[in-house]
Structures are given as structure tokens and as C-alpha cells.
PAKOLGU-619479 format. One record per atom (N, C-alpha, C): atom name; residue number from 0; residue in three letters; x, y, z. Coordinates in steps of 0.1 Angstrom, whole numbers, plus 5000, padded with zeros to 4 digits. Atoms other than C-alpha are relative to their C-alpha. Layout:
// PAKOLGU-619479
> atome_num_residu_u_v_w
> CA_NUM_ALA_X_Y_Z
...
END
This chain:
// PAKOLGU-619479
> atome_num_residu_u_v_w
> N_0_MET_4997_4990_5010
> CA_0_MET_6228_2720_9704
> C_0_MET_4998_5013_5006
> N_1_SER_5001_4987_4994
> CA_1_SER_6235_2754_9718
> C_1_SER_4992_5010_4993
> N_2_GLY_5008_4989_5006
> CA_2_GLY_6209_2780_9711
> C_2_GLY_4992_4995_4988
> N_3_ASN_5008_5006_5011
> CA_3_ASN_6191_2756_9687
> C_3_ASN_5006_5004_4987
> N_4_ARG_4993_4996_5013
> CA_4_ARG_6216_2765_9660
> C_4_ARG_5013_4993_4998
> N_5_PHE_4987_5005_5004
> CA_5_PHE_6246_2752_9642
> C_5_PHE_5005_5006_4988
> N_6_VAL_4994_4995_5012
> CA_6_VAL_6270_2763_9615
> C_6_VAL_5006_4988_4993
> N_7_TRP_4996_5010_5008
> CA_7_TRP_6277_2740_9586
> C_7_TRP_5005_5006_4987
> N_8_GLN_4994_4995_5012
> CA_8_GLN_6301_2749_9558
> C_8_GLN_4998_5015_4998
> N_9_GLY_5000_4985_5000
> CA_9_GLY_6300_2786_9567
> C_9_GLY_4985_5006_5001
> N_10_ARG_5013_4995_4999
> CA_10_ARG_6262_2788_9569
> C_10_ARG_4993_4996_5013
> N_11_GLU_5006_5002_4987
> CA_11_GLU_6242_2792_9601
> C_11_GLU_4986_4994_4998
> N_12_TYR_5013_5006_5000
> CA_12_TYR_6211_2770_9606
> C_12_TYR_4993_5002_5013
> N_13_GLN_5007_4998_4987
> CA_13_GLN_6185_2779_9632
> C_13_GLN_4988_4990_5000
> N_14_LEU_5010_5010_4998
> CA_14_LEU_6162_2751_9644
> C_14_LEU_4989_5004_5010
> N_15_GLN_5011_4996_4991
> CA_15_GLN_6128_2756_9660
> C_15_GLN_4999_4988_5010
> N_16_PRO_5002_5011_4991
> CA_16_PRO_6120_2736_9692
> C_16_PRO_4990_4990_4994
> N_17_ASN_5009_5010_5006
> CA_17_ASN_6103_2703_9682
> C_17_ASN_4991_4993_5009
> N_18_VAL_5010_5004_4991
> CA_18_VAL_6083_2696_9713
> C_18_VAL_4995_5012_5008
> N_19_GLU_5006_4989_4993
> CA_19_GLU_6059_2718_9732
> C_19_GLU_5006_5002_5014
> N_20_TRP_4996_5000_4986
> CA_20_TRP_6074_2710_9766
> C_20_TRP_5015_5004_5002
> N_21_ASP_4986_4997_4998
> CA_21_ASP_6110_2721_9760
> C_21_ASP_5004_5011_4989
> N_22_ALA_4996_4990_5010
> CA_22_ALA_6125_2752_9743
> C_22_ALA_5011_4997_4991
> N_23_HIS_4989_5004_5009
> CA_23_HIS_6153_2732_9727
> C_23_HIS_4996_4990_4990
> N_24_TYR_5002_5010_5011
> CA_24_TYR_6155_2711_9695
> C_24_TYR_5006_4988_5006
> N_25_LEU_4996_5011_4994
> CA_25_LEU_6156_2678_9712
> C_25_LEU_5001_4987_4992
> N_26_HIS_4998_5014_5006
> CA_26_HIS_6170_2645_9698
> C_26_HIS_4996_5000_4985
> N_27_GLY_5003_5001_5014
> CA_27_GLY_6163_2655_9662
> C_27_GLY_4985_4999_4997
> N_28_ASP_5014_5001_5003
> CA_28_ASP_6130_2647_9645
> C_28_ASP_4996_4985_4997
> N_29_GLY_5005_5013_5004
> CA_29_GLY_6130_2610_9636
> C_29_GLY_4992_4993_5010
> N_30_TRP_5007_5006_4989
> CA_30_TRP_6118_2599_9670
> C_30_TRP_4985_5005_5002
> N_31_LEU_5014_4995_4999
> CA_31_LEU_6087_2621_9666
> C_31_LEU_4992_4997_4987
> N_32_GLY_5006_5002_5012
> CA_32_GLY_6079_2611_9630
> C_32_GLY_4993_4986_4999
> N_33_GLU_5007_5012_5003
> CA_33_GLU_6057_2584_9615
> C_33_GLU_5008_4991_4991
> N_34_TRP_4991_5009_5008
> CA_34_TRP_6078_2555_9602
> C_34_TRP_4990_4990_4993
> N_35_GLN_5008_5009_5009
> CA_35_GLN_6064_2533_9574
> C_35_GLN_5007_4986_5000
> N_36_CYS_4995_5014_5001
> CA_36_CYS_6069_2495_9575
> C_36_CYS_5000_4997_4985
> N_37_VAL_5000_5003_5015
> CA_37_VAL_6081_2487_9539
> C_37_VAL_5002_4985_4998
> N_38_SER_4999_5014_5002
> CA_38_SER_6089_2450_9545
> C_38_SER_5001_4994_5014
> N_39_HIS_4999_5007_4988
> CA_39_HIS_6086_2424_9572
> C_39_HIS_4999_4985_4998
> N_40_SER_5001_5014_5001
> CA_40_SER_6089_2387_9578
> C_40_SER_5000_4995_5015
> N_41_ASP_4999_5005_4987
> CA_41_ASP_6091_2364_9608
> C_41_ASP_5013_5004_5008
> N_42_ASP_4988_4996_4993
> CA_42_ASP_6127_2374_9615
> C_42_ASP_5006_5013_4995
> N_43_SER_4994_4988_5004
> CA_43_SER_6131_2408_9599
> C_43_SER_4989_5011_4998
> N_44_LEU_5009_4988_5001
> CA_44_LEU_6116_2443_9596
> C_44_LEU_5008_5011_4995
> N_45_CYS_4994_4988_5005
> CA_45_CYS_6124_2474_9576
> C_45_CYS_4991_5011_5001
> N_46_LEU_5008_4988_4998
> CA_46_LEU_6111_2508_9586
> C_46_LEU_5007_5012_4992
> N_47_VAL_4995_4989_5007
> CA_47_VAL_6114_2540_9566
> C_47_VAL_4993_5013_5004
> N_48_TYR_5005_4986_4996
> CA_48_TYR_6110_2577_9575
> C_48_TYR_5006_5010_4991
> N_49_GLU_4996_4989_5008
> CA_49_GLU_6112_2607_9553
> C_49_GLU_4997_5013_5007
> N_50_HIS_5001_4987_4993
> CA_50_HIS_6117_2642_9566
> C_50_HIS_5003_5011_4990
> N_51_ARG_4998_4988_5008
> CA_51_ARG_6113_2675_9548
> C_51_ARG_4998_5012_5009
> N_52_SER_5001_4987_4992
> CA_52_SER_6119_2709_9565
> C_52_SER_5008_5010_4992
> N_53_GLY_4992_4989_5006
> CA_53_GLY_6135_2742_9557
> C_53_GLY_5015_4996_5001
> N_54_VAL_4986_5003_4998
> CA_54_VAL_6168_2727_9569
> C_54_VAL_5004_4987_4994
> N_55_TYR_4998_5014_5005
> CA_55_TYR_6166_2690_9560
> C_55_TYR_4990_4994_4991
> N_56_HIS_5009_5008_5008
> CA_56_HIS_6152_2668_9534
> C_56_HIS_5008_4986_4999
> N_57_TYR_4993_5012_5000
> CA_57_TYR_6163_2632_9540
> C_57_TYR_4990_4988_5001
> N_58_ARG_5007_5012_4998
> CA_58_ARG_6152_2596_9540
> C_58_ARG_5008_4990_5008
> N_59_VAL_4992_5009_4992
> CA_59_VAL_6163_2571_9566
> C_59_VAL_4993_4986_5001
> N_60_SER_5006_5014_4998
> CA_60_SER_6157_2533_9568
> C_60_SER_5008_4993_5011
> N_61_GLN_4994_5009_4989
> CA_61_GLN_6163_2509_9597
> C_61_GLN_4995_4986_4996
> N_62_ALA_5004_5014_5003
> CA_62_ALA_6164_2472_9589
> C_62_ALA_5005_4992_5012
> N_63_PHE_4998_5008_4988
> CA_63_PHE_6162_2448_9618
> C_63_PHE_5000_4985_4995
> N_64_HIS_5001_5015_5004
> CA_64_HIS_6171_2410_9613
> C_64_HIS_5004_4993_5013
> N_65_LEU_4998_5007_4988
> CA_65_LEU_6169_2386_9642
> C_65_LEU_5003_4985_4997
> N_66_THR_4997_5014_5001
> CA_66_THR_6186_2352_9644
> C_66_THR_4998_4994_5014
> N_67_ALA_5002_5007_4986
> CA_67_ALA_6186_2327_9674
> C_67_ALA_5008_5008_5011
> N_68_ASP_4992_4993_4989
> CA_68_ASP_6213_2348_9692
> C_68_ASP_5005_5014_4996
> N_69_THR_4995_4987_5004
> CA_69_THR_6218_2380_9673
> C_69_THR_4989_5009_4994
> N_70_LEU_5009_4990_5006
> CA_70_LEU_6199_2412_9664
> C_70_LEU_5010_5009_4992
> N_71_THR_4992_4991_5009
> CA_71_THR_6215_2430_9634
> C_71_THR_4991_5012_4996
> N_72_VAL_5007_4988_5004
> CA_72_VAL_6204_2466_9628
> C_72_VAL_5009_5007_4990
> N_73_THR_4993_4992_5011
> CA_73_THR_6213_2484_9596
> C_73_THR_4993_5013_4998
> N_74_LEU_5005_4987_5001
> CA_74_LEU_6208_2521_9595
> C_74_LEU_5006_5007_4988
> N_75_SER_4996_4994_5012
> CA_75_SER_6209_2540_9562
> C_75_SER_4993_5014_4999
> N_76_VAL_5006_4987_5001
> CA_76_VAL_6204_2578_9557
> C_76_VAL_5004_5005_4987
> N_77_THR_4997_4994_5013
> CA_77_THR_6201_2595_9523
> C_77_THR_4996_5015_5000
> N_78_ASN_5003_4986_5001
> CA_78_ASN_6202_2632_9519
> C_78_ASN_4993_5002_4986
> N_79_GLN_5008_4997_5012
> CA_79_GLN_6175_2642_9494
> C_79_GLN_4998_5014_4996
> N_80_GLY_5000_4986_5003
> CA_80_GLY_6181_2679_9495
> C_80_GLY_5009_5004_4989
> N_81_ALA_4992_4995_5010
> CA_81_ALA_6197_2700_9469
> C_81_ALA_5014_5003_5004
> N_82_GLU_4986_4997_4995
> CA_82_GLU_6227_2709_9491
> C_82_GLU_5005_4989_5009
> N_83_THR_4994_5009_4990
> CA_83_THR_6251_2689_9511
> C_83_THR_4995_5004_5014
> N_84_ALA_5006_4997_4987
> CA_84_ALA_6237_2685_9546
> C_84_ALA_5007_4993_5011
> N_85_ALA_4994_5006_4988
> CA_85_ALA_6250_2678_9580
> C_85_ALA_4988_4992_5007
> N_86_ILE_5010_5009_4995
> CA_86_ILE_6230_2648_9592
> C_86_ILE_5006_4991_5011
> N_87_TRP_4995_5009_4989
> CA_87_TRP_6236_2631_9626
> C_87_TRP_4989_4991_5003
> N_88_TYR_5010_5010_4996
> CA_88_TYR_6218_2599_9633
> C_88_TYR_5006_4989_5009
> N_89_ARG_4995_5011_4991
> CA_89_ARG_6221_2572_9660
> C_89_ARG_4988_4992_5004
> N_90_LEU_5010_5008_4995
> CA_90_LEU_6202_2544_9673
> C_90_LEU_4997_5003_5015
> N_91_ALA_5004_4997_4986
> CA_91_ALA_6182_2550_9705
> C_91_ALA_4989_4991_5004
> N_92_SER_5011_5009_4995
> CA_92_SER_6158_2531_9727
> C_92_SER_4987_5007_5000
> N_93_LEU_5012_4993_4998
> CA_93_LEU_6131_2558_9726
> C_93_LEU_4993_5002_4986
> N_94_PHE_5007_4999_5013
> CA_94_PHE_6106_2555_9697
> C_94_PHE_4986_5006_5003
> N_95_SER_5014_4995_5000
> CA_95_SER_6073_2573_9690
> C_95_SER_4992_4989_4994
> N_96_VAL_5008_5011_5004
> CA_96_VAL_6047_2546_9686
> C_96_VAL_4985_5004_4999
> N_97_VAL_5015_4999_5001
> CA_97_VAL_6011_2547_9674
> C_97_VAL_4994_4987_5003
> N_98_ALA_5007_5013_4995
> CA_98_ALA_5990_2522_9692
> C_98_ALA_4986_5001_4993
> N_99_ALA_5013_5000_5007
> CA_99_ALA_5960_2512_9671
> C_99_ALA_4990_4993_5009
> N_100_ASN_5012_5006_4993
> CA_100_ASN_5926_2505_9686
> C_100_ASN_4993_4991_4991
> N_101_ALA_5006_5010_5009
> CA_101_ALA_5914_2473_9670
> C_101_ALA_4985_5002_4998
> N_102_ASP_5014_4998_5001
> CA_102_ASP_5878_2482_9677
> C_102_ASP_4996_5011_4992
> N_103_SER_5004_4988_5007
> CA_103_SER_5876_2517_9663
> C_103_SER_5009_5003_4988
> N_104_GLY_4991_4997_5012
> CA_104_GLY_5906_2517_9639
> C_104_GLY_5008_5013_5002
> N_105_THR_4993_4987_4998
> CA_105_THR_5919_2549_9655
> C_105_THR_5014_4997_5007
> N_106_GLY_4987_5002_4994
> CA_106_GLY_5954_2554_9667
> C_106_GLY_5003_5011_5010
> N_107_GLU_4996_4991_4990
> CA_107_GLU_5970_2571_9696
> C_107_GLU_5015_5000_5002
> N_108_ARG_4985_4999_5000
> CA_108_ARG_6006_2584_9697
> C_108_ARG_5005_4998_5015
> N_109_LEU_4994_5004_4987
> CA_109_LEU_6027_2569_9726
> C_109_LEU_5014_5002_4999
> N_110_LEU_4986_5000_5000
> CA_110_LEU_6063_2571_9736
> C_110_LEU_5003_4986_5006
> N_111_GLY_4996_5013_4995
> CA_111_GLY_6078_2536_9740
> C_111_GLY_5015_5001_5004
> N_112_TRP_4986_5001_4995
> CA_112_TRP_6109_2530_9761
> C_112_TRP_5004_4986_5002
> N_113_SER_4995_5014_4999
> CA_113_SER_6130_2499_9759
> C_113_SER_5014_5001_5006
> N_114_GLY_4986_5000_4994
> CA_114_GLY_6159_2502_9783
> C_114_GLY_5007_5013_5000
> N_115_SER_4992_4988_5000
> CA_115_SER_6187_2526_9786
> C_115_SER_5007_5001_4987
> N_116_SER_4991_4997_5012
> CA_116_SER_6207_2543_9758
> C_116_SER_5013_5005_5004
> N_117_ALA_4987_4996_4996
> CA_117_ALA_6244_2546_9762
> C_117_ALA_5002_5014_4995
> N_118_GLY_4997_4987_5004
> CA_118_GLY_6254_2582_9761
> C_118_GLY_4988_5010_5001
> N_119_GLY_5011_4991_4998
> CA_119_GLY_6219_2596_9768
> C_119_GLY_4989_4996_4990
END
């Protein structure tokens, strides 16, 4: 996103860098957020993330269902803001993960990588 800004329906939106180590607004914000597990079973998992900022207010869910030979992923994004919003979302292999320490109950934020993502 050139200059950390975009124009949507005649209005210009300026985004702040979302990581300390780069001056650009990288890969949106879902990969940096804390996702909540809302349901799970032996073969399925549903994660939800809600984001509120000056530009966006949305809720996204990812549902994963595994069979013997197939992984089905369903992605749903709901704009919860007062105005129509431009929201781009895609599946990627990079997730922010909190690893819990079973002894102390504390968590540590990690970046988990699972292979390559087509298109970057």
C-alpha cells in the first residue's frame, strides 16, 4: 500500500505502521491480533478476531474442518463500523501465536510459520 494510505469512495485513509521494525503498514492487522477460540472438537476449530481502530471496525472468523483427506477453511468478515468499509482479507501461513508456559501460566508472543504462501 503506497504511502500507507488508500482512497475509498472518495475519502483518503491514512494508516500508521503496525510493526516497530518497518515504516509500512504490513499485511493488515489480523496476523498481529489475539484470536479467540470460540469452538473446537477433534476435527474442527473456529477462531474469531475483532478489530477496532480509527479506520476499521470488523469481526472475522476462521473455521477449520479436517476430514481424512481434506482441510476446509471458511473465512467470514463482518464490517461492524457505521460506514461501508474496504476490507481485504486472505488466508496466509503466518500467524501470531501466544505460547503458554504451563508452569507459570504466562504467555509469550511468537510468530509461527507453516510453509510458503502463494503471492507473498
